[in-house]
N, C-alpha and C positions, 0 to 999 in steps of 0.2 A: 518161368516166364510170367510176367504180370501183363494182364490185358489192359491196354490203354485206349481211350477213345481217340478216334481219328481227328475230331474237332472239338473245340470247347463248347460248353453249353451255350445255347442261343438265348439271349435275353431280349429279343426283339419285341416281345409282347410288353415288356416294361419300358421300352424306349419312348422318348418324348415324341408327340405327334409330329412336330415339325421335322425332327430327325428322320422319321419314317416317310416323309413326303406328304403328310396330311396337314391341313390348315391348323395353325395354332389357335387357341381359344380367342385371342384378341382379333384375329382375322375373321373368325367365324362370327363373332359378335358384330363386327363392322358390316359384314356381308348380310347378316340377318336384319340389321337395322335398315340397310338400303332396301332390302326386299319389303320390310315392314312399311316404309314410307311409300313404296310403289303400290303395295296392296291397299293401303289407306287411300291413296289417290284413286285407284281403280274402283274402290267401293263408293267413294263420293261421286265419281263420274257416273257410275251405273245408277246410283240412286237419283241423281239430278236428271239423268236421261229418262228414267222411268216416270218421273214426275215433272213433265214439261211445264213451262210457265202458264199461269192462269190465262185463259182466253184462247189457248191453242187446243182446239178440239178436233184435230185431224190426224188420228193415229195412222201411222204409215202401214201398220199391219197389226191385226189383233194379238199376235204372239210377241210383239215388241216389248211391251211393258212386262209381261211375265218373264221374258228372257233377261231383261235388265235387272229385275228384282232377284232373279236366280243368281246372276253374276254378282250382284251386290252382296247377297248372303254368303256366297262362296268366298269372296274377297274378305269379308268380315271374319269368317271362320279362320282364314289363314292369318289375319292380323292377330287374332287371339292366340293361335298356335305359336306364331313367331314371338310374340310378347312373352309367352310362357317359357319358350326355349331360351330366349335372351336372358331372362331372369335366372333360369336354371343354370346357365353357364356363368352367372355372376356379373352380367352386364346390366346396363340401364337401357330400357327400350326408348327409342326416339319418339318424340311427340310430334314430329314434323310430318307434313304431307308432301309427297314427291311433286316435283315440277310438272310431271305428267298431267296433273289435274288442270292446271291453267291452260296448258296446250290443248287438251281435249275439249275443255269447255269453250274454247275460242272457235271450235268447229260447230257451226249452226245446224247443218243438215244431219238428221239422226242416223242415216245410213253411213255417211262419211265418218261421223263420230264413232259409230260401232266398229267400222273398219279400223280406225285409229286405236280404239280400245283393244281390238284383236291384235294389233301390232304390239301393243304393250304386253298383252298376255304372252305373245311369242318371245318377247324379250325376257320375261320371267322364266319361260321354259328354257331358253338358252343359258340363262344365269344359273338356274338350278342344275342343269346338266353339267355345267362346268364345276359348280360347287360340290355336287354329290361325289365326284371323284376324289375329293379332298376331305371328306367327312368320315372320321373314324368312329365317332359316337353312334352306337346302334339306334338309340332312341331318336336322336336328331335325324339320322339318315332315314329312318322309317317315316317320320313326319314330312321331311322334305320330298321323299319319293311320292307320298300320297298327294302332296301339293302339286308336284310336277304332273302326275297323272290327271289330277283335277283340272289343271290349266289346259292340258291337251284336249280334254273333253270339252271345256268351255270354248276353245278355239274351233273345234269341229261343229259344235252347236251354232256358234255365231256364223261360221262360214255357210252352213246349211241355211240358216235364216236369211243371210244376206243374199244368197243365190235365189231363194224363193221371192224375197221382197223386191229385188231388182228386176226379176222377171215379171212380177205382177205390175211394177211401176212402169215398165217399158212397153207393156201391151196396151193397145189403144182402148179407151173406155167405151167407145162406140165403133165397132168394126164397120168398115165400109160395106154397103149393100152389094 
């Protein structure tokens, strides 16, 4: 009697990403370009917010500028990573800046703009959470996971700052005797 295998050899590891439920390369490149445009917008908003127009010398809080510069640096870091990954996947990185920039810059109040920026960061988190489930490439997955964690940290830092700044702005400058 000859021993026969109960099932054929599985070739799942060799299957196309799309067949296995992962995003195909073209979809990944498109998604990464959308994220790149959003990150570029966030970096520009943070930089512009850290450097208010000349003549405005009323910082809302001493930690505001360092926070905005930190966010700008982080956004720029992810722009670099996204550009590298898009090229590695054989795509062309977008040179556009997302529409978020214009919407954010239309907000004059620094705390309101930071709140809006934080909502943009939350959009990136949701987008990355959805995308990560469909990324098979280990290198890309690792980079996107780090980006996700970084954006969650930025949201937490901004939320803490906003809470402190709003509390400071709402308390009277001269308490009643």
